[in-house]
py3Dmol code that shows the C-alpha trace and the ligand (Angstrom):
import py3Dmol

protein = """\
ATOM      1  CA  UNK A   1      -0.046   0.048  -0.062  1.00  0.00           C
ATOM      2  CA  UNK A   2      -0.669   2.973  -0.869  1.00  0.00           C
ATOM      3  CA  UNK A   3      -1.095   5.872  -3.087  1.00  0.00           C
ATOM      4  CA  UNK A   4      -4.117   7.322  -1.475  1.00  0.00           C
ATOM      5  CA  UNK A   5      -2.985  10.888  -0.283  1.00  0.00           C
ATOM      6  CA  UNK A   6      -5.773  11.294   2.021  1.00  0.00           C
ATOM      7  CA  UNK A   7      -4.909   8.072   3.700  1.00  0.00           C
ATOM      8  CA  UNK A   8      -1.265   9.098   4.039  1.00  0.00           C
ATOM      9  CA  UNK A   9      -2.172  12.219   5.654  1.00  0.00           C
ATOM     10  CA  UNK A  10      -4.396  10.451   8.235  1.00  0.00           C
ATOM     11  CA  UNK A  11      -1.579   7.808   8.816  1.00  0.00           C
ATOM     12  CA  UNK A  12       0.933  10.563   9.472  1.00  0.00           C
ATOM     13  CA  UNK A  13      -1.379  12.267  11.813  1.00  0.00           C
ATOM     14  CA  UNK A  14      -2.208   9.107  13.700  1.00  0.00           C
ATOM     15  CA  UNK A  15       1.427   7.878  14.036  1.00  0.00           C
ATOM     16  CA  UNK A  16       2.353  11.256  15.431  1.00  0.00           C
ATOM     17  CA  UNK A  17      -0.512  10.868  18.014  1.00  0.00           C
ATOM     18  CA  UNK A  18       0.447   7.471  18.808  1.00  0.00           C
ATOM     19  CA  UNK A  19       4.069   8.624  19.457  1.00  0.00           C
ATOM     20  CA  UNK A  20       2.881  11.379  21.848  1.00  0.00           C
ATOM     21  CA  UNK A  21       0.663   8.711  23.498  1.00  0.00           C
ATOM     22  CA  UNK A  22       3.554   6.777  24.949  1.00  0.00           C
ATOM     23  CA  UNK A  23       5.744   5.030  22.266  1.00  0.00           C
ATOM     24  CA  UNK A  24       8.713   6.234  24.253  1.00  0.00           C
ATOM     25  CA  UNK A  25      12.139   5.995  22.337  1.00  0.00           C
ATOM     26  CA  UNK A  26      14.455   3.063  23.520  1.00  0.00           C
ATOM     27  CA  UNK A  27      16.754   3.905  26.337  1.00  0.00           C
ATOM     28  CA  UNK A  28      19.566   4.126  23.994  1.00  0.00           C
ATOM     29  CA  UNK A  29      18.289   6.411  21.216  1.00  0.00           C
ATOM     30  CA  UNK A  30      21.472   6.250  19.389  1.00  0.00           C
ATOM     31  CA  UNK A  31      20.926   2.642  18.448  1.00  0.00           C
ATOM     32  CA  UNK A  32      18.459   1.352  15.718  1.00  0.00           C
ATOM     33  CA  UNK A  33      15.895  -0.792  17.647  1.00  0.00           C
ATOM     34  CA  UNK A  34      12.252  -1.148  17.962  1.00  0.00           C
ATOM     35  CA  UNK A  35      10.410   0.849  20.589  1.00  0.00           C
ATOM     36  CA  UNK A  36       8.743  -0.553  23.779  1.00  0.00           C
ATOM     37  CA  UNK A  37       6.129  -2.995  22.894  1.00  0.00           C
ATOM     38  CA  UNK A  38       7.841  -3.867  19.552  1.00  0.00           C
ATOM     39  CA  UNK A  39      10.935  -5.744  20.854  1.00  0.00           C
ATOM     40  CA  UNK A  40       9.661  -8.936  19.167  1.00  0.00           C
ATOM     41  CA  UNK A  41      10.248  -7.392  15.972  1.00  0.00           C
ATOM     42  CA  UNK A  42      13.747  -8.177  14.253  1.00  0.00           C
ATOM     43  CA  UNK A  43      16.096  -5.398  13.176  1.00  0.00           C
ATOM     44  CA  UNK A  44      18.218  -6.024  10.305  1.00  0.00           C
ATOM     45  CA  UNK A  45      21.013  -7.470  12.363  1.00  0.00           C
ATOM     46  CA  UNK A  46      18.574  -9.537  14.207  1.00  0.00           C
ATOM     47  CA  UNK A  47      17.168 -10.740  10.968  1.00  0.00           C
ATOM     48  CA  UNK A  48      20.583 -11.741   9.644  1.00  0.00           C
ATOM     49  CA  UNK A  49      21.445 -13.727  12.784  1.00  0.00           C
ATOM     50  CA  UNK A  50      18.166 -15.625  12.529  1.00  0.00           C
ATOM     51  CA  UNK A  51      19.131 -16.606   8.868  1.00  0.00           C
ATOM     52  CA  UNK A  52      22.746 -17.582  10.027  1.00  0.00           C
ATOM     53  CA  UNK A  53      20.952 -19.748  12.671  1.00  0.00           C
ATOM     54  CA  UNK A  54      18.691 -21.439  10.326  1.00  0.00           C
ATOM     55  CA  UNK A  55      21.631 -22.304   8.201  1.00  0.00           C
ATOM     56  CA  UNK A  56      23.758 -23.553  11.138  1.00  0.00           C
ATOM     57  CA  UNK A  57      20.888 -25.609  12.347  1.00  0.00           C
ATOM     58  CA  UNK A  58      19.868 -27.092   9.062  1.00  0.00           C
ATOM     59  CA  UNK A  59      22.945 -27.021   6.791  1.00  0.00           C
ATOM     60  CA  UNK A  60      21.575 -29.968   4.631  1.00  0.00           C
ATOM     61  CA  UNK A  61      18.586 -27.842   3.334  1.00  0.00           C
ATOM     62  CA  UNK A  62      19.286 -24.151   4.118  1.00  0.00           C
ATOM     63  CA  UNK A  63      21.721 -21.873   2.295  1.00  0.00           C
ATOM     64  CA  UNK A  64      22.397 -18.150   2.856  1.00  0.00           C
ATOM     65  CA  UNK A  65      23.499 -15.715   0.222  1.00  0.00           C
ATOM     66  CA  UNK A  66      23.255 -12.285  -0.955  1.00  0.00           C
ATOM     67  CA  UNK A  67      21.655 -11.224  -4.153  1.00  0.00           C
ATOM     68  CA  UNK A  68      23.563  -7.751  -4.019  1.00  0.00           C
ATOM     69  CA  UNK A  69      23.674  -4.703  -1.824  1.00  0.00           C
ATOM     70  CA  UNK A  70      21.442  -1.861  -0.830  1.00  0.00           C
ATOM     71  CA  UNK A  71      22.153   1.881  -1.644  1.00  0.00           C
ATOM     72  CA  UNK A  72      23.979   2.080   1.781  1.00  0.00           C
ATOM     73  CA  UNK A  73      25.864  -1.218   1.442  1.00  0.00           C
ATOM     74  CA  UNK A  74      23.617  -3.637   3.361  1.00  0.00           C
ATOM     75  CA  UNK A  75      23.651  -7.114   2.023  1.00  0.00           C
ATOM     76  CA  UNK A  76      20.271  -8.405   0.437  1.00  0.00           C
ATOM     77  CA  UNK A  77      20.290 -11.541   2.256  1.00  0.00           C
ATOM     78  CA  UNK A  78      18.511 -14.522   0.500  1.00  0.00           C
ATOM     79  CA  UNK A  79      17.697 -17.830   2.348  1.00  0.00           C
ATOM     80  CA  UNK A  80      17.519 -20.691   0.012  1.00  0.00           C
ATOM     81  CA  UNK A  81      15.619 -23.924   1.307  1.00  0.00           C
ATOM     82  CA  UNK A  82      15.896 -27.116  -0.596  1.00  0.00           C
ATOM     83  CA  UNK A  83      18.113 -30.044  -1.227  1.00  0.00           C
ATOM     84  CA  UNK A  84      18.659 -30.196  -4.987  1.00  0.00           C
ATOM     85  CA  UNK A  85      18.472 -28.369  -8.476  1.00  0.00           C
ATOM     86  CA  UNK A  86      15.895 -28.707 -11.238  1.00  0.00           C
ATOM     87  CA  UNK A  87      12.879 -28.358  -9.018  1.00  0.00           C
ATOM     88  CA  UNK A  88      10.052 -25.699  -9.181  1.00  0.00           C
ATOM     89  CA  UNK A  89      11.287 -22.613  -7.723  1.00  0.00           C
ATOM     90  CA  UNK A  90       9.113 -20.383  -5.283  1.00  0.00           C
ATOM     91  CA  UNK A  91       9.997 -16.891  -4.014  1.00  0.00           C
ATOM     92  CA  UNK A  92       8.787 -15.071  -1.083  1.00  0.00           C
ATOM     93  CA  UNK A  93       9.769 -11.410  -0.794  1.00  0.00           C
ATOM     94  CA  UNK A  94       9.294  -8.921   2.218  1.00  0.00           C
ATOM     95  CA  UNK A  95       9.786  -5.322   3.364  1.00  0.00           C
ATOM     96  CA  UNK A  96       9.947  -3.466  -0.117  1.00  0.00           C
ATOM     97  CA  UNK A  97       8.141  -0.932   1.959  1.00  0.00           C
ATOM     98  CA  UNK A  98      10.280   0.117   4.908  1.00  0.00           C
ATOM     99  CA  UNK A  99       7.711   0.585   7.521  1.00  0.00           C
ATOM    100  CA  UNK A 100       5.916  -2.515   6.859  1.00  0.00           C
ATOM    101  CA  UNK A 101       7.899  -4.409   9.479  1.00  0.00           C
ATOM    102  CA  UNK A 102       5.403  -7.282   9.953  1.00  0.00           C
ATOM    103  CA  UNK A 103       6.282  -8.485   6.530  1.00  0.00           C
ATOM    104  CA  UNK A 104       9.766  -9.167   7.612  1.00  0.00           C
ATOM    105  CA  UNK A 105       8.461 -11.263  10.404  1.00  0.00           C
ATOM    106  CA  UNK A 106       6.358 -13.149   7.727  1.00  0.00           C
ATOM    107  CA  UNK A 107       9.545 -13.981   5.784  1.00  0.00           C
ATOM    108  CA  UNK A 108      11.309 -15.018   8.936  1.00  0.00           C
ATOM    109  CA  UNK A 109       8.349 -17.315   9.858  1.00  0.00           C
ATOM    110  CA  UNK A 110       8.478 -18.986   6.361  1.00  0.00           C
ATOM    111  CA  UNK A 111      12.283 -19.523   7.010  1.00  0.00           C
ATOM    112  CA  UNK A 112      11.739 -21.202  10.496  1.00  0.00           C
ATOM    113  CA  UNK A 113       8.798 -23.109   9.571  1.00  0.00           C
ATOM    114  CA  UNK A 114      10.355 -24.770   6.476  1.00  0.00           C
ATOM    115  CA  UNK A 115      13.626 -25.381   8.285  1.00  0.00           C
ATOM    116  CA  UNK A 116      12.603 -26.335  11.738  1.00  0.00           C
ATOM    117  CA  UNK A 117       9.635 -28.195  10.516  1.00  0.00           C
ATOM    118  CA  UNK A 118      11.479 -30.344   7.954  1.00  0.00           C
ATOM    119  CA  UNK A 119      12.616 -33.179  10.592  1.00  0.00           C
ATOM    120  CA  UNK A 120       9.083 -33.353  12.058  1.00  0.00           C
ATOM    121  CA  UNK A 121       6.207 -32.350   9.680  1.00  0.00           C
ATOM    122  CA  UNK A 122       5.836 -34.596   6.577  1.00  0.00           C
ATOM    123  CA  UNK A 123       3.962 -32.089   4.628  1.00  0.00           C
ATOM    124  CA  UNK A 124       6.784 -29.579   5.121  1.00  0.00           C
ATOM    125  CA  UNK A 125       9.270 -32.119   4.255  1.00  0.00           C
ATOM    126  CA  UNK A 126       7.397 -33.042   0.926  1.00  0.00           C
ATOM    127  CA  UNK A 127       7.206 -29.454  -0.087  1.00  0.00           C
ATOM    128  CA  UNK A 128      10.872 -28.797   0.655  1.00  0.00           C
ATOM    129  CA  UNK A 129      11.993 -31.926  -1.153  1.00  0.00           C
ATOM    130  CA  UNK A 130      10.124 -31.232  -4.197  1.00  0.00           C
ATOM    131  CA  UNK A 131      10.805 -27.335  -4.470  1.00  0.00           C
ATOM    132  CA  UNK A 132      13.430 -24.820  -4.183  1.00  0.00           C
ATOM    133  CA  UNK A 133      12.143 -22.109  -1.812  1.00  0.00           C
ATOM    134  CA  UNK A 134      13.650 -18.593  -1.699  1.00  0.00           C
ATOM    135  CA  UNK A 135      13.096 -16.014   1.008  1.00  0.00           C
ATOM    136  CA  UNK A 136      14.139 -12.438   0.951  1.00  0.00           C
ATOM    137  CA  UNK A 137      13.228 -10.878   4.356  1.00  0.00           C
ATOM    138  CA  UNK A 138      14.668  -7.518   3.834  1.00  0.00           C
ATOM    139  CA  UNK A 139      14.044  -6.061   0.149  1.00  0.00           C
ATOM    140  CA  UNK A 140      14.692  -2.497   1.533  1.00  0.00           C
ATOM    141  CA  UNK A 141      16.991  -2.701   4.564  1.00  0.00           C
ATOM    142  CA  UNK A 142      18.007   0.896   4.423  1.00  0.00           C
ATOM    143  CA  UNK A 143      14.561   2.102   4.563  1.00  0.00           C
ATOM    144  CA  UNK A 144      13.494  -0.232   7.443  1.00  0.00           C
ATOM    145  CA  UNK A 145      16.693   0.506   9.567  1.00  0.00           C
ATOM    146  CA  UNK A 146      15.856   4.329   8.890  1.00  0.00           C
ATOM    147  CA  UNK A 147      12.213   3.764  10.002  1.00  0.00           C
ATOM    148  CA  UNK A 148      13.466   2.601  13.578  1.00  0.00           C
ATOM    149  CA  UNK A 149      16.409   4.886  13.837  1.00  0.00           C
ATOM    150  CA  UNK A 150      16.686   6.502  17.251  1.00  0.00           C
ATOM    151  CA  UNK A 151      14.327   3.916  18.800  1.00  0.00           C
ATOM    152  CA  UNK A 152      11.193   5.587  17.303  1.00  0.00           C
ATOM    153  CA  UNK A 153       9.132   5.172  14.121  1.00  0.00           C
ATOM    154  CA  UNK A 154       9.516   7.524  11.195  1.00  0.00           C
ATOM    155  CA  UNK A 155       6.728   6.235   8.907  1.00  0.00           C
ATOM    156  CA  UNK A 156       9.049   5.769   6.256  1.00  0.00           C
ATOM    157  CA  UNK A 157       8.244   3.778   2.871  1.00  0.00           C
ATOM    158  CA  UNK A 158      10.946   4.209   0.409  1.00  0.00           C
ATOM    159  CA  UNK A 159      14.463   3.680  -0.188  1.00  0.00           C
ATOM    160  CA  UNK A 160      17.096   5.990   1.398  1.00  0.00           C
ATOM    161  CA  UNK A 161      18.998   6.845  -1.842  1.00  0.00           C
ATOM    162  CA  UNK A 162      18.978  10.531  -2.714  1.00  0.00           C
ATOM    163  CA  UNK A 163      16.960  11.665  -5.669  1.00  0.00           C
ATOM    164  CA  UNK A 164      19.234  13.242  -8.424  1.00  0.00           C
ATOM    165  CA  UNK A 165      18.595  16.812  -8.862  1.00  0.00           C
ATOM    166  CA  UNK A 166      16.302  17.069  -5.902  1.00  0.00           C
ATOM    167  CA  UNK A 167      16.524  17.450  -2.073  1.00  0.00           C
ATOM    168  CA  UNK A 168      14.185  14.447  -1.602  1.00  0.00           C
ATOM    169  CA  UNK A 169      15.251  11.013  -0.523  1.00  0.00           C
ATOM    170  CA  UNK A 170      13.983   7.753  -1.521  1.00  0.00           C
ATOM    171  CA  UNK A 171      12.117   5.967  -4.240  1.00  0.00           C
ATOM    172  CA  UNK A 172       9.092   3.666  -3.889  1.00  0.00           C
ATOM    173  CA  UNK A 173      10.634   0.364  -4.664  1.00  0.00           C
ATOM    174  CA  UNK A 174       7.181  -1.081  -5.812  1.00  0.00           C
ATOM    175  CA  UNK A 175       6.844   1.476  -8.497  1.00  0.00           C
ATOM    176  CA  UNK A 176      10.393   1.176  -9.828  1.00  0.00           C
ATOM    177  CA  UNK A 177      10.017  -2.073 -11.951  1.00  0.00           C
ATOM    178  CA  UNK A 178      10.379  -1.825 -15.646  1.00  0.00           C
ATOM    179  CA  UNK A 179       7.195  -3.533 -16.833  1.00  0.00           C
ATOM    180  CA  UNK A 180       4.839  -0.757 -17.978  1.00  0.00           C
ATOM    181  CA  UNK A 181       6.852   1.657 -15.611  1.00  0.00           C
ATOM    182  CA  UNK A 182       5.125   4.871 -15.126  1.00  0.00           C
ATOM    183  CA  UNK A 183       2.476   4.117 -17.875  1.00  0.00           C
ATOM    184  CA  UNK A 184      -0.848   4.733 -16.257  1.00  0.00           C
ATOM    185  CA  UNK A 185      -0.839   7.290 -13.637  1.00  0.00           C
ATOM    186  CA  UNK A 186      -0.345   4.585 -10.977  1.00  0.00           C
ATOM    187  CA  UNK A 187       2.883   6.194  -9.573  1.00  0.00           C
ATOM    188  CA  UNK A 188       4.189   9.677  -8.969  1.00  0.00           C
ATOM    189  CA  UNK A 189       6.880  11.695 -10.698  1.00  0.00           C
ATOM    190  CA  UNK A 190       7.303  14.076  -7.656  1.00  0.00           C
ATOM    191  CA  UNK A 191      10.406  12.909  -5.635  1.00  0.00           C
ATOM    192  CA  UNK A 192       8.737  13.867  -2.511  1.00  0.00           C
ATOM    193  CA  UNK A 193       5.702  11.605  -3.010  1.00  0.00           C
ATOM    194  CA  UNK A 194       5.296   8.400  -1.322  1.00  0.00           C
ATOM    195  CA  UNK A 195       4.894   6.689  -4.374  1.00  0.00           C
ATOM    196  CA  UNK A 196       7.606   8.469  -6.431  1.00  0.00           C
ATOM    197  CA  UNK A 197       8.611   5.778  -9.113  1.00  0.00           C
ATOM    198  CA  UNK A 198      12.237   6.884  -9.401  1.00  0.00           C
ATOM    199  CA  UNK A 199      14.125   8.686 -12.211  1.00  0.00           C
ATOM    200  CA  UNK A 200      14.228   5.640 -14.367  1.00  0.00           C
ATOM    201  CA  UNK A 201      13.211   1.872 -13.913  1.00  0.00           C
ATOM    202  CA  UNK A 202      15.379   0.057 -11.697  1.00  0.00           C
ATOM    203  CA  UNK A 203      17.143   3.281 -10.545  1.00  0.00           C
ATOM    204  CA  UNK A 204      17.439   1.600  -6.964  1.00  0.00           C
ATOM    205  CA  UNK A 205      20.037  -1.152  -6.451  1.00  0.00           C
ATOM    206  CA  UNK A 206      17.511  -2.892  -4.359  1.00  0.00           C
ATOM    207  CA  UNK A 207      15.090  -3.461  -7.250  1.00  0.00           C
ATOM    208  CA  UNK A 208      17.821  -3.960  -9.752  1.00  0.00           C
ATOM    209  CA  UNK A 209      19.499  -6.801  -7.603  1.00  0.00           C
ATOM    210  CA  UNK A 210      16.132  -8.569  -7.100  1.00  0.00           C
ATOM    211  CA  UNK A 211      15.203  -8.242 -10.712  1.00  0.00           C
ATOM    212  CA  UNK A 212      18.719  -9.623 -11.720  1.00  0.00           C
ATOM    213  CA  UNK A 213      18.141 -12.593  -9.327  1.00  0.00           C
ATOM    214  CA  UNK A 214      14.746 -13.441 -10.732  1.00  0.00           C
ATOM    215  CA  UNK A 215      15.917 -12.958 -14.254  1.00  0.00           C
ATOM    216  CA  UNK A 216      18.618 -15.537 -13.486  1.00  0.00           C
ATOM    217  CA  UNK A 217      16.186 -18.090 -12.216  1.00  0.00           C
ATOM    218  CA  UNK A 218      12.962 -19.658 -13.159  1.00  0.00           C
ATOM    219  CA  UNK A 219      10.554 -18.605 -10.379  1.00  0.00           C
ATOM    220  CA  UNK A 220       7.114 -20.217 -10.929  1.00  0.00           C
ATOM    221  CA  UNK A 221       5.220 -18.891  -7.981  1.00  0.00           C
ATOM    222  CA  UNK A 222       5.662 -15.682  -5.766  1.00  0.00           C
ATOM    223  CA  UNK A 223       4.279 -13.726  -3.080  1.00  0.00           C
ATOM    224  CA  UNK A 224       5.343 -10.032  -2.133  1.00  0.00           C
ATOM    225  CA  UNK A 225       4.285  -9.290   1.340  1.00  0.00           C
ATOM    226  CA  UNK A 226       3.032  -5.780   2.432  1.00  0.00           C
ATOM    227  CA  UNK A 227       0.855  -4.190   5.099  1.00  0.00           C
ATOM    228  CA  UNK A 228      -1.959  -3.457   5.543  1.00  0.00           C
ATOM    229  CA  UNK A 229      -5.490  -4.035   4.448  1.00  0.00           C
ATOM    230  CA  UNK A 230      -5.785  -7.761   4.513  1.00  0.00           C
ATOM    231  CA  UNK A 231      -6.094  -8.487   0.754  1.00  0.00           C
ATOM    232  CA  UNK A 232      -4.843 -11.078  -1.735  1.00  0.00           C
ATOM    233  CA  UNK A 233      -3.890  -9.017  -4.907  1.00  0.00           C
ATOM    234  CA  UNK A 234      -3.097 -10.378  -8.280  1.00  0.00           C
ATOM    235  CA  UNK A 235      -1.967  -8.708 -11.608  1.00  0.00           C
ATOM    236  CA  UNK A 236      -2.556  -6.575 -13.429  1.00  0.00           C
ATOM    237  CA  UNK A 237      -2.235  -3.483 -11.295  1.00  0.00           C
ATOM    238  CA  UNK A 238      -1.710  -1.133 -14.263  1.00  0.00           C
ATOM    239  CA  UNK A 239      -5.147  -1.561 -15.892  1.00  0.00           C
ATOM    240  CA  UNK A 240      -8.649  -2.212 -14.648  1.00  0.00           C
ATOM    241  CA  UNK A 241      -9.113  -4.839 -17.336  1.00  0.00           C
ATOM    242  CA  UNK A 242      -8.983  -8.390 -16.212  1.00  0.00           C
ATOM    243  CA  UNK A 243      -7.812  -9.591 -19.543  1.00  0.00           C
ATOM    244  CA  UNK A 244      -5.851  -8.253 -22.281  1.00  0.00           C
ATOM    245  CA  UNK A 245      -1.980  -8.033 -23.480  1.00  0.00           C
ATOM    246  CA  UNK A 246      -0.358 -10.489 -21.453  1.00  0.00           C
ATOM    247  CA  UNK A 247      -3.300 -11.873 -19.555  1.00  0.00           C
ATOM    248  CA  UNK A 248      -5.506 -14.372 -21.442  1.00  0.00           C
ATOM    249  CA  UNK A 249      -9.058 -15.394 -19.899  1.00  0.00           C
ATOM    250  CA  UNK A 250      -7.771 -18.651 -18.688  1.00  0.00           C
ATOM    251  CA  UNK A 251      -4.806 -17.004 -17.074  1.00  0.00           C
ATOM    252  CA  UNK A 252      -6.769 -14.505 -15.399  1.00  0.00           C
ATOM    253  CA  UNK A 253      -9.201 -17.246 -14.156  1.00  0.00           C
ATOM    254  CA  UNK A 254      -6.295 -19.076 -12.644  1.00  0.00           C
ATOM    255  CA  UNK A 255      -5.247 -16.091 -10.749  1.00  0.00           C
ATOM    256  CA  UNK A 256      -8.849 -15.492  -9.617  1.00  0.00           C
ATOM    257  CA  UNK A 257      -9.468 -18.979  -8.533  1.00  0.00           C
ATOM    258  CA  UNK A 258      -6.101 -19.396  -6.812  1.00  0.00           C
ATOM    259  CA  UNK A 259      -6.300 -16.018  -5.161  1.00  0.00           C
ATOM    260  CA  UNK A 260      -9.792 -16.689  -3.798  1.00  0.00           C
ATOM    261  CA  UNK A 261      -8.761 -20.255  -2.578  1.00  0.00           C
ATOM    262  CA  UNK A 262      -5.728 -18.666  -0.630  1.00  0.00           C
ATOM    263  CA  UNK A 263      -8.078 -15.817   0.864  1.00  0.00           C
ATOM    264  CA  UNK A 264     -10.405 -18.642   2.006  1.00  0.00           C
ATOM    265  CA  UNK A 265      -7.723 -19.799   4.341  1.00  0.00           C
ATOM    266  CA  UNK A 266      -6.702 -16.513   5.779  1.00  0.00           C
ATOM    267  CA  UNK A 267      -9.787 -14.439   5.674  1.00  0.00           C
ATOM    268  CA  UNK A 268      -8.378 -11.721   3.427  1.00  0.00           C
ATOM    269  CA  UNK A 269     -10.203 -10.196   0.427  1.00  0.00           C
ATOM    270  CA  UNK A 270      -9.324 -11.426  -2.798  1.00  0.00           C
ATOM    271  CA  UNK A 271      -9.301  -9.022  -5.983  1.00  0.00           C
ATOM    272  CA  UNK A 272      -7.441  -7.813  -8.904  1.00  0.00           C
ATOM    273  CA  UNK A 273      -4.821  -5.380  -7.605  1.00  0.00           C
ATOM    274  CA  UNK A 274      -6.199  -2.489  -9.733  1.00  0.00           C
ATOM    275  CA  UNK A 275      -9.311  -2.901  -7.862  1.00  0.00           C
ATOM    276  CA  UNK A 276      -7.874  -1.280  -4.960  1.00  0.00           C
ATOM    277  CA  UNK A 277      -6.289   1.609  -7.127  1.00  0.00           C
ATOM    278  CA  UNK A 278      -4.230   1.557 -10.127  1.00  0.00           C
ATOM    279  CA  UNK A 279      -0.276   0.942  -9.587  1.00  0.00           C
ATOM    280  CA  UNK A 280       2.401   0.896 -12.404  1.00  0.00           C
ATOM    281  CA  UNK A 281       5.880  -0.539 -12.030  1.00  0.00           C
ATOM    282  CA  UNK A 282       5.217  -2.921  -9.241  1.00  0.00           C
ATOM    283  CA  UNK A 283       6.793  -6.333  -8.794  1.00  0.00           C
ATOM    284  CA  UNK A 284       3.787  -8.385  -9.392  1.00  0.00           C
ATOM    285  CA  UNK A 285       2.939  -6.820 -12.903  1.00  0.00           C
ATOM    286  CA  UNK A 286       6.676  -7.273 -13.596  1.00  0.00           C
ATOM    287  CA  UNK A 287       6.954 -10.997 -12.486  1.00  0.00           C
ATOM    288  CA  UNK A 288       3.832 -11.989 -14.347  1.00  0.00           C
ATOM    289  CA  UNK A 289       4.494  -9.546 -17.412  1.00  0.00           C
ATOM    290  CA  UNK A 290       8.024 -10.589 -17.876  1.00  0.00           C
ATOM    291  CA  UNK A 291       8.312 -14.162 -16.522  1.00  0.00           C
ATOM    292  CA  UNK A 292       4.718 -15.579 -16.252  1.00  0.00           C
ATOM    293  CA  UNK A 293       5.265 -16.073 -12.545  1.00  0.00           C
ATOM    294  CA  UNK A 294       2.276 -16.723 -10.521  1.00  0.00           C
ATOM    295  CA  UNK A 295       2.901 -13.640  -8.566  1.00  0.00           C
ATOM    296  CA  UNK A 296       0.634 -12.272  -5.771  1.00  0.00           C
ATOM    297  CA  UNK A 297       0.660  -9.498  -3.164  1.00  0.00           C
ATOM    298  CA  UNK A 298      -0.594 -10.052   0.224  1.00  0.00           C
ATOM    299  CA  UNK A 299      -1.450  -7.036   2.200  1.00  0.00           C
ATOM    300  CA  UNK A 300      -1.361  -8.315   5.777  1.00  0.00           C
ATOM    301  CA  UNK A 301      -3.103  -7.264   9.047  1.00  0.00           C
ATOM    302  CA  UNK A 302      -4.473  -4.933  10.018  1.00  0.00           C
ATOM    303  CA  UNK A 303      -7.561  -3.771   7.996  1.00  0.00           C
ATOM    304  CA  UNK A 304      -7.298  -0.080   9.083  1.00  0.00           C
ATOM    305  CA  UNK A 305      -5.134   2.669  10.081  1.00  0.00           C
ATOM    306  CA  UNK A 306      -5.303   1.660  13.753  1.00  0.00           C
ATOM    307  CA  UNK A 307      -2.739   0.079  14.269  1.00  0.00           C
ATOM    308  CA  UNK A 308      -1.911   0.564  10.533  1.00  0.00           C
ATOM    309  CA  UNK A 309       1.716  -0.142   9.936  1.00  0.00           C
ATOM    310  CA  UNK A 310       2.615  -0.510  13.641  1.00  0.00           C
ATOM    311  CA  UNK A 311       0.667  -3.313  15.293  1.00  0.00           C
ATOM    312  CA  UNK A 312       2.765  -4.253  18.542  1.00  0.00           C
ATOM    313  CA  UNK A 313       4.623  -7.593  18.625  1.00  0.00           C
ATOM    314  CA  UNK A 314       1.761  -9.391  20.111  1.00  0.00           C
ATOM    315  CA  UNK A 315       0.437  -9.763  16.618  1.00  0.00           C
ATOM    316  CA  UNK A 316       3.582 -11.361  14.992  1.00  0.00           C
ATOM    317  CA  UNK A 317       2.660 -15.061  15.713  1.00  0.00           C
ATOM    318  CA  UNK A 318      -1.130 -14.754  14.911  1.00  0.00           C
ATOM    319  CA  UNK A 319      -0.629 -12.636  11.636  1.00  0.00           C
ATOM    320  CA  UNK A 320       2.248 -14.685  10.319  1.00  0.00           C
ATOM    321  CA  UNK A 321       0.862 -18.257  11.148  1.00  0.00           C
ATOM    322  CA  UNK A 322      -2.444 -16.915   9.558  1.00  0.00           C
ATOM    323  CA  UNK A 323      -0.960 -17.220   6.145  1.00  0.00           C
ATOM    324  CA  UNK A 324       0.624 -20.890   6.581  1.00  0.00           C
ATOM    325  CA  UNK A 325      -2.250 -22.492   4.611  1.00  0.00           C
ATOM    326  CA  UNK A 326      -1.993 -19.968   1.701  1.00  0.00           C
ATOM    327  CA  UNK A 327       1.665 -20.226   1.537  1.00  0.00           C
ATOM    328  CA  UNK A 328       1.406 -24.046   1.270  1.00  0.00           C
ATOM    329  CA  UNK A 329      -1.491 -23.775  -1.364  1.00  0.00           C
ATOM    330  CA  UNK A 330       0.758 -21.558  -3.522  1.00  0.00           C
ATOM    331  CA  UNK A 331       3.751 -23.857  -3.253  1.00  0.00           C
ATOM    332  CA  UNK A 332       1.458 -26.747  -4.180  1.00  0.00           C
ATOM    333  CA  UNK A 333       0.515 -25.083  -7.452  1.00  0.00           C
ATOM    334  CA  UNK A 334       3.820 -25.596  -8.944  1.00  0.00           C
TER     335      UNK A 334
END
"""
ligand_1 = """\
1
ZN
Zn 3.652 -1.884 0.864
"""
view = py3Dmol.view(width=600, height=400)
view.addModel(protein, "pdb")
view.setStyle({"model": 0}, {"cartoon": {"style": "trace"}})
view.addModel(ligand_1, "xyz")
view.setStyle({"model": 1}, {"stick": {}})
view.zoomTo()
view.show()
């Protein structure tokens, strides 16, 4: 989410009010960490440590690599789960939008479930044995680290790369992909806007690295996790038409059927992405348009602006496990 300016304004106001209401900065405000009530969320360093632990505990099925670096030089860590080559490849991506911290927890939950569960859960073992599963928990680590800098939230969405020729910082990663980039009034040319598409497609090293990774693989199914609104969304976002160039009636029906089936498991609302609002240059349109990947966007908990982007850490377990059946359903498709 989102390109609704009125909603942004409301969210900014509410976040400010919430801060005044008692989200006190951490004791050591110089460090980047989550405020009180949010300690269960993982910082970039804590996320990296969890990925390293998954590999240490399960070296036979888990492998940690980097697909590149962020603008500020952070590794874009990828956890690969599987035990052989030539199997259908499935990708889960999280945290394209900085303040959507619950999504990083979603990706960590997928990592933990498919590694820790391998030895004890036959269904997990079967999925891992018959697929290669890639998980990218921090698609925009500069942004998410900035969002918690000083021990308080900054309501930050974009990257942290300065915009050339402007005093503004940051591009919306999920408007920066080069399939119908900027085509349809579904992103902004204003560098200060929340949905600024960037000066060019793949202007951000984070999107460039992820696209290069996908181009070099054969990803058959994909979920890009966001917050919030509790939606299952499918391509295309750039047009309100269900079918057309790049989407046959049969393909559209497959998205609709699978989207509805996944939504039946988690209670989200299923719809074509553009029904929410038009977006152009997003990862799902690109993944389907360029690679025919079964690519979905999940907008996670909550439904509304309270608590919006910042549910406290008591929601991590219920809201990540809530998507287990949908994740399994998607993997089972390929
Ligand atoms: Zn988002």
